[in-house]
C-alpha positions in Angstrom: 182.9 118.0 4.2 185.2 114.9 4.3 186.1 113.5 7.9 189.9 113.5 8.0 191.8 110.6 9.8 192.7 111.2 13.6 196.2 111.0 14.2 197.9 111.0 17.6 201.0 113.3 17.5 202.1 113.0 21.3 205.7 112.0 21.7 206.6 109.4 24.0 209.6 110.3 26.1 211.5 107.2 24.9 211.2 108.5 21.3 212.6 112.1 21.5 214.8 113.5 18.7 218.5 113.2 19.0 219.9 116.5 20.6 222.4 116.9 17.6 221.5 117.2 14.1 221.9 113.6 12.3 224.1 113.7 9.3 224.0 110.6 7.0 227.8 110.1 7.5 227.5 109.8 11.2 224.6 107.3 11.0 226.7 105.2 8.5 229.8 105.1 10.5 229.2 102.0 12.2 228.8 100.1 8.8 231.3 102.2 7.0 233.3 99.0 5.8 230.5 97.0 5.0 229.1 100.0 2.6 232.5 100.0 1.0 232.7 96.5 0.3 228.9 96.5 -1.0 229.6 99.5 -3.1 232.5 97.3 -4.7 230.5 94.2 -5.4 227.7 96.3 -6.6 229.9 98.0 -9.4 231.3 94.3 -10.1 227.6 92.9 -10.3 226.5 95.5 -13.1 229.5 94.9 -15.4 228.3 94.0 -18.8 230.1 92.3 -22.0 227.9 94.6 -24.3 229.7 97.8 -24.8 226.6 99.9 -24.8 225.3 98.3 -22.0 228.4 98.6 -19.8 228.6 102.3 -20.8 224.9 102.9 -19.5 225.9 100.8 -16.3 229.0 103.1 -15.6 226.8 106.2 -16.1 224.2 104.7 -13.6 226.7 103.6 -10.8 228.5 106.9 -11.0 225.5 108.9 -10.3 224.3 106.6 -7.3 222.4 108.5 -4.3 222.7 108.2 -0.5 222.4 104.4 -0.5 220.2 104.5 2.3 218.3 101.3 1.4 221.7 99.4 1.8 222.0 100.9 5.3 218.6 99.6 6.1 219.7 96.2 5.1 222.8 96.2 7.3 221.4 97.8 10.1 218.5 95.4 10.0 221.1 92.6 9.8 222.6 94.1 13.1 219.3 94.1 14.8 219.3 90.3 14.3 222.1 87.9 14.0 224.5 90.2 12.5 225.9 90.7 9.2 226.9 87.8 6.9 227.7 87.2 3.4 224.0 86.9 2.6 223.6 90.7 3.8 225.9 91.8 1.3 224.4 90.1 -1.6 220.9 91.3 0.1 221.9 94.7 -0.2 223.1 94.4 -3.8 219.7 92.9 -4.6 217.9 95.7 -3.0 220.0 98.2 -4.7 219.7 96.5 -8.3 215.8 96.5 -7.7 215.8 100.2 -6.6 217.9 101.4 -9.7 215.8 99.3 -11.9 212.6 100.9 -10.6 213.9 104.4 -10.9 215.0 103.8 -14.6 211.6 102.5 -15.1 209.7 105.2 -13.3 211.7 107.9 -15.5 210.3 106.1 -18.4 206.9 106.1 -17.3 206.7 109.6 -16.0 208.5 110.9 -19.0 211.3 112.5 -16.7 214.3 113.7 -18.0 216.4 114.4 -14.8 217.2 112.4 -11.7 219.0 114.0 -8.9 220.4 116.8 -11.0 221.6 114.6 -13.7 220.0 113.6 -17.1 218.2 110.3 -16.6 218.7 107.1 -18.7 215.8 107.6 -20.9 217.0 111.1 -21.7 220.2 110.0 -23.0 219.5 106.8 -24.6 215.8 106.9 -25.0 213.1 105.0 -23.8 213.9 101.2 -25.4 217.2 101.2 -24.1 216.2 102.5 -20.5 213.5 99.7 -20.3 216.0 97.2 -21.2 218.7 98.5 -19.2 216.1 98.2 -16.1 215.0 94.7 -17.2 218.9 93.9 -17.0 219.4 95.1 -13.6 216.3 93.1 -12.5 217.7 89.8 -13.9 221.1 90.4 -12.3 219.2 90.6 -8.9 217.4 87.4 -9.8 220.6 85.5 -10.9 222.5 86.8 -7.9 220.0 85.2 -5.5 219.5 82.0 -7.3 223.1 81.3 -8.0 223.7 81.7 -4.2 220.5 80.1 -3.1 219.2 83.2 -1.3 215.6 81.9 -2.0 214.2 83.5 1.0 215.5 87.0 0.0 214.4 86.6 -3.4 210.8 85.7 -2.0 210.8 89.1 0.2 211.9 91.1 -2.8 209.5 89.5 -5.3 206.7 90.6 -2.8 208.2 94.1 -3.0 208.3 94.2 -6.8 204.7 92.9 -6.8 203.5 95.8 -4.5 205.5 98.4 -6.3 204.0 97.5 -9.7 200.4 97.6 -8.0 201.1 100.9 -6.4 202.3 102.6 -9.7 199.5 101.3 -11.5 197.0 102.4 -8.8 198.6 105.8 -8.8 198.1 106.1 -12.4 194.4 104.8 -12.4 193.7 107.6 -9.6 195.6 110.3 -11.2 193.7 110.3 -14.1 190.3 110.4 -12.0 191.7 113.0 -9.6 190.6 110.9 -7.0 190.9 112.4 -3.5 190.6 109.7 -1.0 193.2 109.2 1.8 192.8 105.7 2.1 193.7 105.1 -1.4 196.5 107.5 -1.1 197.9 105.5 1.9 197.3 102.4 -0.1 199.5 103.7 -2.8 202.5 104.9 -0.8 202.5 101.6 1.0 202.8 99.6 -2.3 204.8 102.1 -4.1 207.5 103.4 -1.8 207.2 101.6 1.8 207.5 98.1 0.2 211.0 98.7 -0.7 212.5 100.1 2.5 210.2 97.1 4.2 211.9 94.7 2.0 215.3 96.3 2.6 214.8 95.8 6.3 213.3 92.2 6.1 216.1 91.1 3.7 218.7 92.3 6.1 217.0 90.6 9.0 216.6 87.3 7.2 220.1 87.4 5.8 221.4 87.4 9.5 220.8 83.6 9.7 217.5 84.3 11.7 214.7 81.9 10.7 211.8 83.3 12.8 209.3 84.3 10.1 207.1 86.1 12.7 209.9 88.5 13.5 210.9 88.9 10.0 207.3 90.0 9.2 207.6 92.5 12.6 210.8 94.1 10.8 209.0 94.1 7.3 206.0 96.0 9.1 208.7 98.5 10.9 210.2 99.1 7.4 206.7 99.8 6.2 205.9 102.7 8.7 209.4 104.1 7.9 208.8 104.1 4.3 205.2 105.7 4.8 207.1 108.4 7.0 209.8 108.8 4.2 207.2 109.2 1.4 204.8 111.6 3.3 207.9 113.6 4.1 209.1 113.7 0.4 205.5 115.0 -0.5 205.7 117.8 2.0 208.8 119.1 0.0 206.4 119.8 -2.9 204.7 122.7 -0.8 208.2 124.2 0.5 210.9 126.0 -0.9 213.8 123.7 -0.1 216.3 122.7 -2.7 215.2 119.1 -3.1 216.5 118.2 -6.8 213.2 118.7 -8.3 210.9 122.0 -8.7 208.4 123.0 -5.9 205.0 122.0 -7.3 206.1 119.2 -9.5 203.6 116.8 -8.0 200.8 119.3 -8.7 202.1 119.7 -12.3 201.8 115.8 -12.8 198.5 115.8 -11.1 199.4 113.5 -8.2 197.2 113.5 -5.4 199.2 113.8 -2.3 198.2 114.0 1.2 198.4 117.9 1.7 196.3 118.4 -1.3 193.8 115.8 -0.7 193.4 117.1 2.8 192.8 120.7 1.5 190.5 119.7 -1.2 188.3 117.6 1.4 188.2 120.4 3.7 187.0 123.0 1.3 183.6 124.2 0.6 181.9 123.2 -2.6 182.9 126.2 -4.6 186.4 126.2 -3.4 186.8 122.5 -4.3 185.4 122.9 -7.7 187.8 125.6 -8.5 190.9 123.9 -7.2 190.0 120.8 -9.0 189.5 122.7 -12.3 192.7 124.3 -11.9 194.7 121.3 -11.4 192.9 119.6 -14.3 193.4 122.7 -16.8 196.2 124.6 -15.5 198.5 122.2 -13.7 201.6 123.4 -16.0 200.7 127.0 -15.4 203.2 127.9 -12.7 201.4 130.9 -11.4 198.2 128.7 -11.1 200.2 126.0 -9.4 201.4 128.6 -6.7 197.8 129.5 -6.0 197.1 125.6 -5.2 200.3 125.5 -3.0 198.9 128.7 -1.2 195.5 127.2 -0.9 197.0 123.9 0.6 199.0 126.1 3.2 196.0 128.1 4.3 193.6 124.9 4.7 196.3 123.3 7.3 197.2 120.6 4.8 200.8 120.7 5.8 200.0 120.6 9.4 197.8 117.5 8.8 200.3 115.8 6.8 203.0 116.6 9.3 200.9 114.9 12.0 200.3 111.7 9.8 204.0 111.7 9.2 204.5 111.8 13.0 202.4 109.0 13.9 204.3 106.7 11.4 207.5 107.7 12.9 206.2 107.2 16.4 204.9 103.6 15.5 208.1 102.5 13.8 210.1 103.7 17.0 207.7 101.9 19.4 207.8 98.6 17.3 211.5 98.9 17.2 211.8 99.5 21.1 210.4 95.7 21.1 213.9 94.6 20.0 217.1 94.5 21.9 218.9 97.6 22.3 222.0 96.9 20.0 223.7 98.7 17.0 221.2 97.7 14.8 218.4 99.1 16.5 220.1 102.4 17.1 221.0 102.6 13.5 217.4 102.3 12.4 216.3 104.5 14.8 218.4 107.2 13.7 217.4 106.4 9.9 213.8 107.2 11.0 214.7 110.6 12.4 216.7 111.3 9.4 214.3 110.4 7.1 211.7 112.5 8.9 213.5 115.5 9.5 215.7 115.7 6.3 215.6 118.9 4.5 216.0 117.5 0.9 
């Protein structure tokens, strides 16, 4: 039987959950004007002279998400020296990268929906989707180079590298059905957490602060937040919340998430073989997927995964408390709680 990792889930009195439920609009309130300016600049930055490309860009912009990553950029800037023009460019750079990766991910995953809407590849096929993703990446590169934001570009380039490695690592281990916690954490650190880490580091670096050690500390905080964010996302697959994707979709795609990894590694050899066989042969069968979900619940996989999420949340909050208690820190703390307590 596999020995699971040990997670300290005790809550420090300094890191208690806010008394009232956090709504994204309330967290956004201190940076509402900055987000409005950002949105206008972002729309302007993706306009194209090629009619087909401009049509696709219009479709993409109209279906924007919660804009959480620009929020990380702006609050991280407030954590440091304050929001500057470079901060707005940094937020656009992060959003261009994020949008490009979502479009490319849909191609890789053969996904035809994104947030309840048709994906770009569903409407315009894979070739156009790949080129649109490349276009967005190039716009981000030019935005940084034309304005001399080389430090921001360096930060984001590290994230692009990590995200590509994470995606390939996941594909490799999905084929093998590798049930290894260490590899799982490495995958989500690279694939998901690196983008939130880069958003935080870009925001802090854009505030005219040049302390590389502090910039790295902010990157590390973003990594911990990103880890908690992805673990929370993985938990949705085993619940009944309406989250924009069907319950059990990760199992259907044979993705090895922490609740499943823990449950299988704690199972006896007979149950382990049966569950692995089910995932290999019947991952498209909804009834069989439901059996796997039930197995995970009964094996304590949900509680173990929640403990892991709480650990990263606690570490992120503790690291944030090493910075001055200002609007930036407060905003980032609220985002930590929002990402780990969200219902969808």
